[in-house]
N, C-alpha and C positions, 0 to 999 in steps of 0.2 A: 634498486635498493642501494645504490652507491651512496655512501655517506649516512646510512641508516644508523641510528643510535638506539640503545636500549631505553625503553620508557622508564624503567625504574632507576637505573644508576647512571644513565647518559653516556655509557662507554660504547666503544665500537663493537661490542660483543653481540653476536647473533647466534640464533639456534639453527643448526643445519640438520636436515633429515638425511642421515648417512645411508640408510638401508631402504628408503622408499617410504611412502606415506602409510603403507598398509600395516607396518608393525609398530609405528609410533615411537621408535627409538630415536632419540636425538642426543647430540653431543654439543656441548658449548664450545665455541671456537672464537678466537679473536682475529681481527683482520677484515679486509673487505671481501665481498662476495666473489669478485673476479679471481682473487688469489686462491680462495677455497675451491673454486671451480677448476682451476689449473691443477691444483694439488690432487684433487680427487678424479680428474679426467672426465667429468661430466657436469652438466648443469644441475645445481642443487635447488631444492625447494626450501623456502624460508618458513620457519614456524616461530610465531611469537604469541605470547599470551594476550597481548592487546594489539589491535590492528595499527599499522603504521600510519594509515590515513583514515579519515572519517568523512562520510558523505552526509551533509546536512541539507534537508529540503525544507524550505520555508517560503512563506508568502511575503512578497515585498510590501504589498498593501492588499487589504481585503477588497474583493470585487463587489459590485452592486448585486450581481447574481452569482450564485454558486451552484454548479451542476455537478452532481456526484454520480458516477457510473458504477454500478455493482456488477462485476464480471461474473456471470453465471454459467459460462461455458467451461467445462473441463474436458480433458481427454481421458477416456477409459484406458487404464494401463494394460488391460488384457486384450482389448479389441483394437485399440488405437483410434476408435471413433469418438467424435464429440458427443458429450452428454450435457444435459442441463442440470445445474446444481440448484435444487429446489429448496434448500435449507433457508429458514427465515433469517434475515439480517435485520437486527433491531435498529431502528432509527427513531428520532424524536421530532416533535413539532418545532422545537427551538434548537438552534445550533450556534455555538460560540466558536469563532475562528481566531480570536486574538492570540491564543496560545500557539498558533502555527505561524505567526508573523515573526520575522527576524527583528523587527523593532516593535515593541509592545505599544499599542495606541493608548492615548490618554483615557479614552472611554472604551468599554468593551464593544465589540462588534457582534451583535446578535442577529441571527438570521431566522426568518420564519419559513416554515415549509409551505410552499404554494402549489406544488403539483408532484404527482408520483406516476411514473409510467411502469406498468406491470406487463410482463410477457406471460401469456397463458399458452401452454403447449410444451413441446419438447425442443431439443437443440436444432432440429432441422425443419420444424414446422411450428405454426402457432398463430396467435393473434395478440396484438397490443391493445391494452385498454389504459385509460387515464383516470386518475383521481385528481380533481381540481378544486381549489379553494376559491370562492368568490363571495365577497361581502360577509365573511364570517361563517359561511356554510360550505360544506363539502359535497361534491357531486361525483358520481361514477359515470364515465363517458365511454361508450363502446359503439362506434359507428354512429348511427342515428339515435341510439338508445341513451338517454340521459336520465339519471334518477338521483335524488338526494340520498346521502349516506352520512355515516358518523365518522368522526376522527378516529375512533377505535378501529373501525373497519379499514381505514386507510393504513394505519400503523401495523395492521396484521398482514398486509399484502406482501407478495414476493417482489419487492422493488427491483427495478432494472435501472431506472434513472430517477434521481431525486432533484427537485428544483427548489432552491432556497433563495429568498430575497432579503437583502439587508434591511433591517427595520430602523 
């Protein structure tokens, strides 16, 4: 944090946690962090209302295929064992990714849902099935079993992987 400046007034003023993070007491001090550390005899934690740095994630360009993974495994805080999170995650037939690009394209990048992989079972066992679009129709595929289904059935599934194709 050497050379850090206040976001509001641009001074060298920093907020220093004098008594530890647990009580939330801060005192405003001026000077650099190393001189405050020497004065107080220990390393200080910095507290600011706004972060000093921001992380921005963006797409450089939209890919032809977009694969979205829905992380459904959680760790039970009581047992420490993995569990499957079976809550429904809403997804749509059409997806627009231009808002995630760092340079907005001249025309919007729309993606159409082409396939959904669903895991049936728990965190340690189960079976994967696929919903696949072909020629405007949706199909449910499980091993050798294939049957026609509706888009509504697809959108109600517990998605694990979503496959979108740029249109």
